[in-house]
PLY file of the C-alpha trace (Angstrom):
ply
format ascii 1.0
element vertex 645
property float x
property float y
property float z
element edge 644
property int vertex1
property int vertex2
end_header
62.12 83.34 -70.62
58.37 83.80 -71.00
58.88 87.43 -72.02
61.45 86.49 -74.66
59.07 83.83 -76.01
56.24 86.38 -76.19
58.45 88.89 -78.03
59.63 86.19 -80.46
56.04 85.17 -81.10
55.00 88.76 -81.80
57.92 89.27 -84.20
57.06 86.07 -86.06
53.37 87.00 -86.16
54.22 90.49 -87.42
56.52 89.16 -90.14
53.84 86.71 -91.22
51.23 89.39 -91.80
53.50 92.22 -92.92
55.95 90.28 -95.08
55.09 86.65 -95.81
51.39 86.98 -96.68
51.87 90.08 -98.91
54.77 88.31 -100.67
52.64 85.20 -101.29
49.75 87.31 -102.61
52.07 89.18 -105.01
53.58 85.88 -106.13
50.10 84.42 -106.65
49.02 87.42 -108.73
52.17 87.27 -110.82
51.84 83.58 -111.72
48.14 83.80 -112.51
48.30 87.04 -114.50
48.30 85.24 -117.86
45.35 83.11 -116.78
42.98 85.94 -115.80
42.18 88.09 -118.82
39.72 90.77 -117.77
39.74 94.55 -118.33
41.38 96.75 -115.71
40.76 100.34 -114.63
43.28 102.34 -116.65
43.28 105.37 -114.34
46.36 104.89 -112.17
45.23 107.76 -109.94
42.42 105.50 -108.73
44.99 102.90 -107.73
47.18 105.42 -105.91
44.17 106.76 -103.99
43.34 103.23 -102.83
46.97 102.62 -101.87
47.23 105.81 -99.83
43.82 105.34 -98.18
44.66 101.71 -97.37
48.01 102.64 -95.87
46.37 105.33 -93.71
43.80 102.82 -92.45
46.46 100.22 -91.61
48.85 102.64 -89.93
46.05 104.36 -88.00
44.72 101.02 -86.80
48.16 99.90 -85.66
48.88 103.25 -83.98
45.66 103.28 -81.95
46.10 99.64 -80.92
49.60 100.43 -79.72
48.86 103.83 -78.17
45.45 103.19 -76.55
45.47 99.43 -76.21
49.14 99.08 -75.27
49.79 96.19 -77.62
49.57 94.59 -81.06
47.79 92.80 -82.69
44.15 92.30 -81.62
43.94 88.49 -81.36
47.09 86.36 -81.24
48.89 88.72 -78.84
46.05 91.02 -77.81
46.53 94.51 -76.36
45.79 95.12 -72.71
42.69 97.20 -73.46
39.96 96.96 -76.06
40.32 99.92 -78.45
37.21 101.89 -79.49
38.61 105.32 -80.33
40.30 106.94 -83.30
39.95 104.97 -86.52
38.16 102.26 -84.51
35.30 104.69 -83.93
34.78 104.57 -87.70
35.14 100.83 -88.35
35.84 97.71 -86.31
38.50 96.40 -88.67
40.60 99.27 -90.07
43.74 97.16 -90.57
41.90 94.52 -92.61
39.96 97.18 -94.55
43.21 98.95 -95.34
44.89 95.73 -96.43
42.07 95.08 -98.90
42.33 98.64 -100.29
46.11 98.24 -100.67
45.63 94.96 -102.51
43.18 96.42 -105.01
45.17 99.65 -105.33
48.46 97.86 -105.98
46.73 95.72 -108.61
45.59 98.84 -110.47
48.98 100.56 -110.21
50.82 97.48 -111.49
48.03 96.73 -113.99
47.60 93.18 -112.73
44.28 91.75 -113.90
44.76 88.69 -111.73
45.57 90.82 -108.71
42.42 92.88 -109.20
39.88 90.23 -110.22
41.21 87.04 -108.58
43.70 87.62 -105.77
42.16 90.72 -104.16
38.54 89.41 -104.09
39.66 86.05 -102.69
41.96 87.81 -100.22
38.91 89.80 -99.09
36.94 86.58 -98.62
39.84 85.09 -96.66
39.80 88.07 -94.29
36.04 87.82 -93.86
36.36 84.08 -93.17
39.12 84.72 -90.62
37.10 87.38 -88.80
33.84 85.41 -88.79
35.44 82.01 -88.23
38.02 82.91 -85.60
38.69 86.52 -84.63
35.19 87.48 -83.48
35.04 84.48 -81.15
38.61 85.01 -79.95
38.06 88.72 -79.26
34.94 88.03 -77.22
36.78 85.41 -75.15
39.60 87.86 -74.44
37.67 91.08 -73.84
34.13 89.89 -73.26
31.04 91.44 -74.83
31.65 95.11 -75.71
29.08 97.90 -75.93
30.73 99.25 -79.04
29.05 100.92 -82.02
31.45 102.38 -84.59
30.18 104.59 -87.39
30.00 101.65 -89.83
27.72 99.34 -87.86
24.11 98.26 -87.75
21.67 100.31 -85.67
20.12 98.57 -82.67
16.71 96.95 -83.05
14.97 99.83 -81.32
11.70 101.69 -81.89
13.29 105.11 -81.42
14.19 107.38 -84.32
17.62 106.87 -85.95
20.21 109.56 -85.37
21.57 111.64 -88.23
24.87 109.75 -88.00
23.10 106.39 -88.29
21.21 107.56 -91.38
24.45 108.73 -93.01
26.18 105.49 -92.00
23.47 103.49 -93.76
24.48 105.04 -97.09
28.01 103.67 -96.66
26.74 100.29 -95.48
24.12 99.84 -98.21
24.92 101.79 -101.35
28.71 101.46 -101.44
28.82 97.61 -101.37
25.99 97.43 -103.91
27.68 99.94 -106.22
31.03 98.13 -106.07
29.57 94.70 -106.86
27.11 95.90 -109.50
29.62 98.11 -111.31
32.21 95.32 -111.28
29.98 93.20 -113.51
29.16 96.20 -115.70
32.88 97.00 -116.09
33.82 93.44 -117.06
31.38 93.63 -119.96
29.70 90.90 -121.98
31.16 87.49 -121.10
31.98 84.84 -123.69
29.27 82.51 -122.36
26.56 85.16 -122.19
22.90 84.08 -122.04
20.46 86.58 -123.53
17.24 87.05 -121.56
15.22 88.73 -124.33
12.16 86.92 -125.63
11.61 87.00 -129.40
8.51 89.20 -129.31
10.31 91.89 -127.30
12.34 92.94 -130.34
9.20 94.49 -131.82
8.08 96.40 -128.73
8.24 100.20 -129.06
10.41 102.47 -126.93
8.35 104.92 -124.88
10.86 107.67 -124.35
8.76 109.54 -121.77
8.91 106.52 -119.44
12.57 107.32 -118.80
11.36 109.90 -116.26
9.82 107.08 -114.20
12.77 104.75 -114.80
15.36 107.27 -113.60
13.25 108.22 -110.57
14.32 104.89 -109.05
17.63 106.39 -107.95
16.00 109.19 -105.98
13.37 106.79 -104.64
16.05 104.48 -103.23
18.30 107.26 -101.92
15.46 108.77 -99.91
14.71 105.57 -97.98
17.23 106.11 -95.11
15.85 109.63 -94.63
12.15 108.69 -94.35
12.57 105.61 -92.16
11.09 106.23 -88.72
12.81 103.75 -86.39
16.23 102.24 -85.83
14.75 98.77 -86.23
13.43 99.64 -89.69
16.78 101.12 -90.70
18.52 97.99 -89.46
16.13 95.81 -91.47
16.65 97.95 -94.58
20.43 97.53 -94.36
20.17 93.76 -93.83
17.66 93.45 -96.70
20.09 95.15 -99.06
23.06 93.14 -97.83
21.12 89.97 -98.49
20.01 91.21 -101.92
23.51 92.35 -102.89
25.13 89.04 -101.90
22.52 86.77 -103.47
22.14 88.79 -106.67
25.93 89.14 -106.91
26.26 85.35 -106.76
23.58 85.02 -109.46
25.44 87.48 -111.69
28.63 85.50 -111.13
27.35 82.01 -111.86
24.65 82.81 -114.44
25.98 85.19 -117.15
22.64 86.68 -118.16
22.66 89.74 -120.40
19.92 91.83 -121.99
20.03 93.15 -125.55
18.87 96.71 -125.07
16.56 97.69 -127.91
18.05 100.06 -130.44
16.15 103.26 -131.26
16.63 106.80 -132.56
15.81 109.36 -129.82
13.28 112.06 -130.61
13.18 113.88 -127.28
15.25 114.85 -124.27
13.99 111.73 -122.50
15.27 109.61 -125.38
18.67 111.27 -125.14
18.61 110.58 -121.39
17.99 106.88 -122.07
21.08 106.71 -124.28
23.14 108.68 -121.77
22.14 106.32 -118.96
22.96 103.31 -121.12
26.44 104.76 -121.74
27.01 104.63 -117.97
25.38 101.24 -117.54
25.57 98.07 -119.62
23.84 94.92 -120.78
25.35 92.67 -118.12
24.07 92.24 -114.54
20.62 92.07 -116.08
18.73 89.24 -114.41
17.38 89.81 -111.87
16.84 93.51 -112.48
18.17 95.49 -109.52
16.04 98.40 -110.71
12.97 96.36 -109.80
14.48 95.20 -106.51
15.31 98.76 -105.50
11.85 100.00 -106.49
9.92 97.44 -104.45
12.22 97.63 -101.43
11.90 101.42 -101.46
8.12 101.05 -101.71
8.18 98.62 -98.79
9.94 101.07 -96.47
8.12 104.17 -97.72
4.80 102.42 -97.05
5.94 101.62 -93.49
7.03 105.20 -92.84
4.32 107.15 -94.68
1.40 104.84 -93.96
-1.35 107.14 -95.14
-0.32 106.82 -98.78
1.19 103.34 -98.65
-0.60 102.17 -101.81
1.00 104.96 -103.86
4.51 103.65 -103.29
3.73 100.16 -104.60
2.00 101.65 -107.65
5.17 103.63 -108.25
7.24 100.44 -107.93
5.01 98.74 -110.52
5.37 101.70 -112.90
9.16 101.63 -112.48
9.13 97.91 -113.28
7.09 98.53 -116.42
9.44 101.35 -117.42
12.32 98.86 -117.37
10.68 97.29 -120.43
9.27 100.42 -122.11
12.70 102.09 -122.09
14.22 98.95 -123.62
16.75 98.65 -120.81
15.51 95.32 -119.48
13.68 92.25 -120.70
10.45 90.85 -119.31
12.38 87.99 -117.69
14.71 90.46 -115.96
11.72 92.24 -114.43
9.96 89.05 -113.33
13.19 87.75 -111.77
13.65 91.08 -109.98
10.19 90.88 -108.44
10.77 87.24 -107.44
14.00 88.29 -105.75
12.08 90.97 -103.85
9.68 88.29 -102.59
12.62 86.11 -101.56
14.11 89.04 -99.63
10.83 89.79 -97.87
10.04 86.16 -97.04
13.60 84.90 -96.52
13.02 84.16 -92.83
9.96 82.07 -93.64
11.94 80.28 -96.35
14.81 79.70 -93.92
12.47 78.38 -91.24
10.91 75.96 -93.70
14.34 74.64 -94.75
15.49 74.55 -91.13
12.44 72.63 -89.89
12.63 70.19 -92.78
16.27 69.52 -91.94
15.30 69.07 -88.30
12.73 66.51 -89.37
15.38 64.76 -91.45
17.84 64.84 -88.54
15.40 62.84 -86.44
14.42 60.34 -89.14
16.85 57.60 -88.10
15.48 54.19 -89.03
17.16 50.81 -89.05
16.51 47.24 -90.09
18.17 44.20 -88.49
18.87 40.70 -89.78
20.64 38.82 -87.01
23.99 40.53 -86.33
23.63 42.78 -89.40
22.04 46.22 -89.31
21.06 48.56 -92.15
20.64 52.25 -91.22
18.70 54.59 -93.48
21.39 57.31 -93.52
23.45 54.96 -95.67
21.11 55.73 -98.58
22.29 59.34 -98.57
25.91 58.17 -98.53
25.08 55.93 -101.47
23.49 58.84 -103.33
26.64 60.91 -102.76
28.80 58.07 -104.08
26.54 57.67 -107.11
26.62 61.40 -107.90
30.39 61.67 -107.47
31.20 58.70 -109.68
28.75 59.81 -112.36
29.90 63.44 -112.47
33.62 62.60 -112.45
33.02 59.93 -115.10
31.24 62.42 -117.35
34.38 64.57 -117.43
36.75 61.61 -117.74
34.89 60.00 -120.64
33.97 56.38 -121.28
37.59 55.26 -121.80
38.59 56.32 -118.28
35.30 55.82 -116.44
36.69 52.78 -114.65
39.60 54.90 -113.40
37.14 57.29 -111.80
35.44 54.32 -110.15
38.75 53.09 -108.69
39.61 56.57 -107.41
36.23 56.75 -105.66
37.08 53.53 -103.82
40.30 55.16 -102.62
38.29 58.18 -101.52
36.07 56.00 -99.29
39.07 54.11 -97.87
40.92 57.38 -97.21
37.88 58.85 -95.47
37.64 55.82 -93.19
41.34 55.72 -92.32
41.47 59.46 -91.65
38.60 59.33 -89.20
40.15 56.36 -87.42
43.43 58.16 -86.73
42.23 61.76 -86.35
38.82 61.24 -84.76
39.34 57.81 -83.28
36.78 56.98 -80.60
35.57 53.83 -78.89
32.06 54.98 -79.77
32.87 55.55 -83.43
34.37 52.35 -84.79
33.68 53.27 -88.42
33.54 57.04 -88.88
34.43 58.85 -92.11
36.40 62.07 -92.57
36.24 64.42 -95.57
39.92 65.30 -95.61
40.88 61.65 -95.59
38.74 61.20 -98.69
40.48 64.18 -100.29
43.92 62.72 -99.56
42.81 59.29 -100.77
41.58 60.82 -104.02
44.85 62.71 -104.58
46.95 59.60 -103.91
44.79 57.49 -106.22
44.88 60.16 -108.95
48.67 60.32 -108.70
48.98 56.55 -109.09
46.40 56.43 -111.88
48.16 59.16 -113.85
51.27 56.94 -114.01
49.58 53.58 -114.45
47.00 54.64 -117.06
48.94 57.58 -118.59
46.15 60.06 -117.83
46.69 63.75 -117.26
46.96 64.19 -113.49
45.19 67.55 -113.53
42.32 66.17 -115.59
41.76 63.48 -112.97
41.79 65.91 -110.06
39.69 68.50 -111.87
37.04 65.89 -112.70
36.66 65.12 -109.01
36.87 68.81 -108.12
33.81 69.36 -110.31
32.06 66.52 -108.49
33.34 67.41 -105.02
30.80 70.07 -103.97
27.88 67.86 -104.99
29.31 64.80 -103.22
29.65 66.84 -100.04
26.23 68.49 -100.35
24.43 65.16 -100.66
26.68 63.57 -98.05
25.66 66.21 -95.52
22.13 64.78 -95.60
23.65 61.63 -94.14
25.33 63.80 -91.50
21.94 65.21 -90.51
20.43 61.76 -89.94
23.52 60.38 -88.23
24.09 63.51 -86.13
27.73 63.95 -87.10
29.34 67.29 -88.05
26.79 68.99 -85.82
26.93 72.55 -84.53
27.35 74.13 -81.14
24.36 75.43 -79.17
22.42 78.21 -80.84
18.99 79.82 -80.46
15.56 78.68 -81.58
15.52 80.94 -84.65
18.68 79.40 -86.07
19.19 76.02 -84.47
17.79 72.56 -85.10
17.10 69.98 -82.39
18.35 66.41 -82.52
16.12 64.25 -80.35
16.49 60.75 -81.76
18.21 58.54 -79.15
20.55 56.98 -81.75
21.84 60.31 -83.08
25.49 61.09 -82.35
24.32 64.39 -80.87
22.62 62.39 -78.12
24.98 59.44 -77.75
28.34 61.23 -77.92
27.86 64.96 -77.36
24.97 64.81 -74.88
23.11 67.68 -76.57
19.80 65.99 -77.26
16.97 68.53 -77.61
19.32 71.53 -77.55
19.01 73.89 -80.56
22.29 73.60 -82.47
23.73 75.51 -85.38
22.74 73.56 -88.52
26.32 73.31 -89.74
25.28 70.61 -92.18
23.02 73.17 -93.88
25.81 75.75 -93.84
28.02 73.23 -95.61
25.35 72.36 -98.17
24.86 76.05 -98.96
28.55 76.87 -99.43
29.11 73.72 -101.49
26.22 74.48 -103.84
27.64 77.97 -104.43
31.12 76.51 -105.00
29.69 73.89 -107.37
27.91 76.54 -109.45
31.06 78.68 -109.63
33.06 75.67 -110.86
30.47 74.98 -113.55
30.84 78.58 -114.70
34.64 78.23 -114.80
34.27 75.07 -116.87
31.88 76.81 -119.26
34.36 79.61 -119.98
37.14 77.10 -120.59
39.35 77.63 -117.56
42.18 75.14 -117.14
41.97 71.98 -115.07
44.53 73.20 -112.54
42.65 76.48 -112.11
39.42 74.60 -111.41
41.24 72.42 -108.86
42.69 75.50 -107.20
39.40 77.40 -106.95
37.68 74.30 -105.57
40.30 73.93 -102.84
40.14 77.63 -101.96
36.34 77.82 -101.80
36.17 74.57 -99.87
38.80 75.79 -97.42
37.03 79.11 -96.86
33.68 77.44 -96.28
35.12 74.82 -93.97
37.08 77.39 -91.93
33.91 79.32 -91.11
31.78 76.20 -90.68
34.21 74.82 -88.11
33.70 77.86 -85.89
30.04 76.85 -85.52
30.77 73.13 -84.94
30.22 71.54 -81.56
31.55 67.98 -81.79
33.22 66.84 -78.60
35.92 64.80 -80.34
37.30 67.66 -82.52
40.95 68.30 -81.53
42.49 71.78 -81.12
45.99 73.03 -81.85
47.43 76.48 -81.00
44.02 77.91 -80.21
42.27 76.84 -83.39
40.36 73.72 -84.32
42.55 71.27 -86.20
40.25 71.41 -89.21
40.67 75.17 -89.44
44.40 74.67 -89.79
43.76 72.07 -92.46
41.38 74.47 -94.20
44.21 77.03 -94.33
46.49 74.42 -95.89
43.67 73.67 -98.34
43.59 77.34 -99.37
47.38 77.48 -99.81
47.34 74.40 -102.03
44.44 75.91 -103.94
46.44 79.06 -104.68
49.36 76.90 -105.84
47.21 74.79 -108.18
45.45 77.83 -109.64
48.80 79.23 -110.82
49.90 76.09 -112.73
49.89 76.86 -116.48
49.06 74.66 -119.48
47.27 71.90 -117.58
44.64 71.27 -120.24
40.88 71.72 -120.10
38.04 69.40 -119.16
35.58 68.03 -121.70
31.93 67.19 -121.13
31.62 63.54 -122.21
28.42 61.80 -121.04
28.71 58.01 -121.28
26.74 54.94 -120.28
29.75 53.32 -118.62
29.88 56.03 -115.98
26.18 55.59 -115.25
26.59 51.85 -114.72
29.68 52.28 -112.52
27.93 55.05 -110.56
25.09 52.67 -109.71
27.58 50.07 -108.50
29.45 52.70 -106.48
26.22 53.96 -104.99
25.42 50.47 -103.72
28.93 49.98 -102.33
28.95 53.33 -100.51
25.45 52.72 -99.18
26.72 49.46 -97.68
29.91 51.05 -96.34
28.04 53.97 -94.74
24.80 52.25 -93.76
25.47 48.58 -92.95
27.26 47.50 -89.76
27.47 44.92 -86.98
26.17 46.72 -83.88
27.10 44.03 -81.36
30.74 43.81 -82.44
33.60 45.80 -80.92
36.00 45.12 -83.76
37.49 48.05 -85.62
35.32 49.22 -88.54
32.48 46.99 -87.30
30.07 49.65 -85.96
28.82 52.93 -87.34
27.65 54.15 -83.95
27.75 53.24 -80.28
25.62 50.49 -78.78
0 1
1 2
2 3
3 4
4 5
5 6
6 7
7 8
8 9
9 10
10 11
11 12
12 13
13 14
14 15
15 16
16 17
17 18
18 19
19 20
20 21
21 22
22 23
23 24
24 25
25 26
26 27
27 28
28 29
29 30
30 31
31 32
32 33
33 34
34 35
35 36
36 37
37 38
38 39
39 40
40 41
41 42
42 43
43 44
44 45
45 46
46 47
47 48
48 49
49 50
50 51
51 52
52 53
53 54
54 55
55 56
56 57
57 58
58 59
59 60
60 61
61 62
62 63
63 64
64 65
65 66
66 67
67 68
68 69
69 70
70 71
71 72
72 73
73 74
74 75
75 76
76 77
77 78
78 79
79 80
80 81
81 82
82 83
83 84
84 85
85 86
86 87
87 88
88 89
89 90
90 91
91 92
92 93
93 94
94 95
95 96
96 97
97 98
98 99
99 100
100 101
101 102
102 103
103 104
104 105
105 106
106 107
107 108
108 109
109 110
110 111
111 112
112 113
113 114
114 115
115 116
116 117
117 118
118 119
119 120
120 121
121 122
122 123
123 124
124 125
125 126
126 127
127 128
128 129
129 130
130 131
131 132
132 133
133 134
134 135
135 136
136 137
137 138
138 139
139 140
140 141
141 142
142 143
143 144
144 145
145 146
146 147
147 148
148 149
149 150
150 151
151 152
152 153
153 154
154 155
155 156
156 157
157 158
158 159
159 160
160 161
161 162
162 163
163 164
164 165
165 166
166 167
167 168
168 169
169 170
170 171
171 172
172 173
173 174
174 175
175 176
176 177
177 178
178 179
179 180
180 181
181 182
182 183
183 184
184 185
185 186
186 187
187 188
188 189
189 190
190 191
191 192
192 193
193 194
194 195
195 196
196 197
197 198
198 199
199 200
200 201
201 202
202 203
203 204
204 205
205 206
206 207
207 208
208 209
209 210
210 211
211 212
212 213
213 214
214 215
215 216
216 217
217 218
218 219
219 220
220 221
221 222
222 223
223 224
224 225
225 226
226 227
227 228
228 229
229 230
230 231
231 232
232 233
233 234
234 235
235 236
236 237
237 238
238 239
239 240
240 241
241 242
242 243
243 244
244 245
245 246
246 247
247 248
248 249
249 250
250 251
251 252
252 253
253 254
254 255
255 256
256 257
257 258
258 259
259 260
260 261
261 262
262 263
263 264
264 265
265 266
266 267
267 268
268 269
269 270
270 271
271 272
272 273
273 274
274 275
275 276
276 277
277 278
278 279
279 280
280 281
281 282
282 283
283 284
284 285
285 286
286 287
287 288
288 289
289 290
290 291
291 292
292 293
293 294
294 295
295 296
296 297
297 298
298 299
299 300
300 301
301 302
302 303
303 304
304 305
305 306
306 307
307 308
308 309
309 310
310 311
311 312
312 313
313 314
314 315
315 316
316 317
317 318
318 319
319 320
320 321
321 322
322 323
323 324
324 325
325 326
326 327
327 328
328 329
329 330
330 331
331 332
332 333
333 334
334 335
335 336
336 337
337 338
338 339
339 340
340 341
341 342
342 343
343 344
344 345
345 346
346 347
347 348
348 349
349 350
350 351
351 352
352 353
353 354
354 355
355 356
356 357
357 358
358 359
359 360
360 361
361 362
362 363
363 364
364 365
365 366
366 367
367 368
368 369
369 370
370 371
371 372
372 373
373 374
374 375
375 376
376 377
377 378
378 379
379 380
380 381
381 382
382 383
383 384
384 385
385 386
386 387
387 388
388 389
389 390
390 391
391 392
392 393
393 394
394 395
395 396
396 397
397 398
398 399
399 400
400 401
401 402
402 403
403 404
404 405
405 406
406 407
407 408
408 409
409 410
410 411
411 412
412 413
413 414
414 415
415 416
416 417
417 418
418 419
419 420
420 421
421 422
422 423
423 424
424 425
425 426
426 427
427 428
428 429
429 430
430 431
431 432
432 433
433 434
434 435
435 436
436 437
437 438
438 439
439 440
440 441
441 442
442 443
443 444
444 445
445 446
446 447
447 448
448 449
449 450
450 451
451 452
452 453
453 454
454 455
455 456
456 457
457 458
458 459
459 460
460 461
461 462
462 463
463 464
464 465
465 466
466 467
467 468
468 469
469 470
470 471
471 472
472 473
473 474
474 475
475 476
476 477
477 478
478 479
479 480
480 481
481 482
482 483
483 484
484 485
485 486
486 487
487 488
488 489
489 490
490 491
491 492
492 493
493 494
494 495
495 496
496 497
497 498
498 499
499 500
500 501
501 502
502 503
503 504
504 505
505 506
506 507
507 508
508 509
509 510
510 511
511 512
512 513
513 514
514 515
515 516
516 517
517 518
518 519
519 520
520 521
521 522
522 523
523 524
524 525
525 526
526 527
527 528
528 529
529 530
530 531
531 532
532 533
533 534
534 535
535 536
536 537
537 538
538 539
539 540
540 541
541 542
542 543
543 544
544 545
545 546
546 547
547 548
548 549
549 550
550 551
551 552
552 553
553 554
554 555
555 556
556 557
557 558
558 559
559 560
560 561
561 562
562 563
563 564
564 565
565 566
566 567
567 568
568 569
569 570
570 571
571 572
572 573
573 574
574 575
575 576
576 577
577 578
578 579
579 580
580 581
581 582
582 583
583 584
584 585
585 586
586 587
587 588
588 589
589 590
590 591
591 592
592 593
593 594
594 595
595 596
596 597
597 598
598 599
599 600
600 601
601 602
602 603
603 604
604 605
605 606
606 607
607 608
608 609
609 610
610 611
611 612
612 613
613 614
614 615
615 616
616 617
617 618
618 619
619 620
620 621
621 622
622 623
623 624
624 625
625 626
626 627
627 628
628 629
629 630
630 631
631 632
632 633
633 634
634 635
635 636
636 637
637 638
638 639
639 640
640 641
641 642
642 643
643 644
């Protein structure tokens, strides 16, 4: 019976990943194809190459799992042995890599703009979230720690010289991701909401054609870095530096559509012709910050570490390259300054992180309360009030003065829903008045549904208004979580974790982890919500529909929450079928997001600042501050206490 159940489970799991998910992705791309209007690669050969390469990766991965591991797949029904050979000696995740290539390739072959620019990138993020948020942890539980270094992996933090293979691997790990992301923005071209970075005086600056020699030297300068690096640790740091730069700058390019107007000139030399040729391969997008400057200074940084005797020369070269960005007319002064600032952020990111981490640790131990007889006011309620104020104000701005009161009523339902959810899902004798995010989400949807009928308001406009406010509500609300100690992480190390030492913190009273460094999951949530909020603002600026904004909010929120949950350490979090309950809910969130994003003709939001929303936001801020910060600590009645005695 057990064997039959195992076989049935494997068949179902296989059908899910081989049939159901591909079908849903194709369906999603089809119904959003008229919404996403971006240029596509016209060379079908490129698409077929991706399809064939992807299929080879998937089939090879499955073959080696079956042949060497004696089973499929790697996590839900793991093989008997951990597989390191064959395609797995090249990459840890050949099946997922192949699936991504197939998705992009099929989008090119079928000429689906939505498949290429929406579905495939989000599908890639979903895979990354699944691996980081579940599979890595699951694999380690099943097989234990593995001494396993495929070709595409980081070198160890060692002082010995990198091998030839590791140097070659670094080119795939560094330059390929950068090239894909950078060229994607170049290929899309000038967006409709473009922001020009040129200052007025720059129009009159001359073009120094000879400086193109210095400008184009950047490519060789950067490509030589993996070859001159002396230790594995330095090579590892170089790769991580560029990953960080590529991700952060890619997000900046996505949410801030900066372009540069390259100065027009008539070439009078070979160098001038070279400038025009290079411009024909490049573009005016992906301008700020200038990656030319970032590459130059990062190359100088690693050259100076490897060839110490002439370390000052490399930084002089980086400065000259930065100047050439302006003298060739390819970049503006602001592009160059932003590029150098990004270099400083890359170099000092650990110091920046430690400052943010230690400040959050200080906030997490800042619990303060005031008592008046049986009534208690806790300071974390002020952050809840600020979140309520921000949410009501932002939603009201998109609803307009005539429907500001509707937004206020919906916010009340959000608070009630959050309270009821936490009572039934996270009910605890120690938590008589907790709040849960998903309850607030359900409360908001129910209230929006009712309001759309009662007040004859577009349902999608209501939800989209709160979707625009959602990331900022959650970001501010997480400050309350830090003080209260809820939504905390599992044990970590001193370089990442924060310590909760206040005796009234939930970390101490419920989880018993006082003084233990924990993953700052509240900070993780703030970070992902800020990025989601900025992306939604960009979607609003380019006039995307209300339903599309709702869908992208739900997807981004679900992805962030899925990963965040894997770092959580709350004792009361329930599990189901091997995953935390909130990870399952996050998956449902993503599915609903895909559904909403495909709904056509749902109207667009309008930016309508009004005094009514400001007044109602103040009232809501006070009400939420009371609901989340005022309690009766000696009472055991339901909803009476915010924490244990």
